[in-house]
Residue, then its C-alpha position, 0 to 999 in steps of 0.5 A: m854262872k849263867a847269863i842271858i841277854a837280847m840284842s839286835e843284829n848291830r849289838c845294840i842292847g840300850r837306849d835312854g836307859k831301856l831296851p831299844f825294842h820290844s819282842s813278845g818271843d823274847l819276852k816270852w823265852f826270858k820268863e821261860f828260862t829265868m823263872g825259879k832262878t836269882l838274877v844278877m842285875g844292876r840298879k838301872t836295869y832293876d829299876t826298869l824292870p816290870v814285877l818278875k814272879g818267881r825270880d830272886i834278884i840280887v842287885i849289884t850297887h857300889d852304894k847300897a844306901r842309894m838303892f833304897g834312899d832315894c825312893i822307896r823302891p817296890v820289890k819287883c821279886e820274891n826276894l831282894f837282896v843288894r850286894n856290891g861285885k866284890e862281895l858276890i865274887e868272893d861268894i861264887l870263888d869260895i873253894e868249897y862250891p862250884i864255879s857255877e854256884c854261889k853257896e847263898w844263891p844257887n842258879l845265879t843268871v846275869a841279867g845286865g846292864k853292860s857293866i855287870y855283864e863285863l864284870f861278871m864275864p870271867y864267871i860266866t859258863e853259859f851265855y844265853v842269846t837273843i838275836l832279834d833280826i833288826n838293826v836299832d840305833g841306840d847309845c848302848y852296845m854289847e862288845p863281842f865276847e863270842h870268842l870267849f866259848g867254843k860252841n855254841e848252837v842255836i835253841r830257839e827260834f820265834e818270829g823275828g829272832k833267835v836264841i843261841k846258846y854259847y858254852d864250852r868256855i874258853i880259858g885264856s889269857h884275860t879270861i882266867i875264871g877264878t881271879l878278882p876284878s881290879n879297876c885302872k887307876i885312869c879310866d876305871a875300866v875293870i881288869y882281871n889281874e893276870p899279869e905275866d910280867g908283874f904289871n897290868h895293862c889296861s885294854d882301854c886306855g892302854h896304862e900300865f901299872e905294877v901290881 
């Protein structure tokens, strides 16, 4: 499974539900890389997008009725699907198919927002990261993930930024590919089940509970 993201040098990826920057170089790269692929994103991210011709989109939401119940949303892509995260993860983990593919939608690429990156992080084997040469203020920042990959290389440079490919996924503690996520019973943070002593530990609030 692949992922694509753009962020500033200080790791900002959002402000008021939108991108906090504009980069023609990154937009050109995004179009080139995602063309023909299936993008996985949250509902809020979908609502902020322009029309994306030549791409399918899977919108991840806990409330499918809300996706079309609030208003008639325009279809901004070739084909639009609505799933919840667990359903899609179960498809990805189908033992008949490689980890990088889903039996219904090949070429899955995670495209945001932050909670969607976190949800699918254990299944991302290639991460394409645009770093813009700016620092901006915002209300959404990307947590470090670079340590989860053994290799990286700059694959593209443009005025004001560059694209780094992170790959050679390190399979280790809390990053096991092949586990279904659960949520902390106190703060609702996403936790990946890999208990060593029969307990799960939430890294966000420190809560411990038996599994």
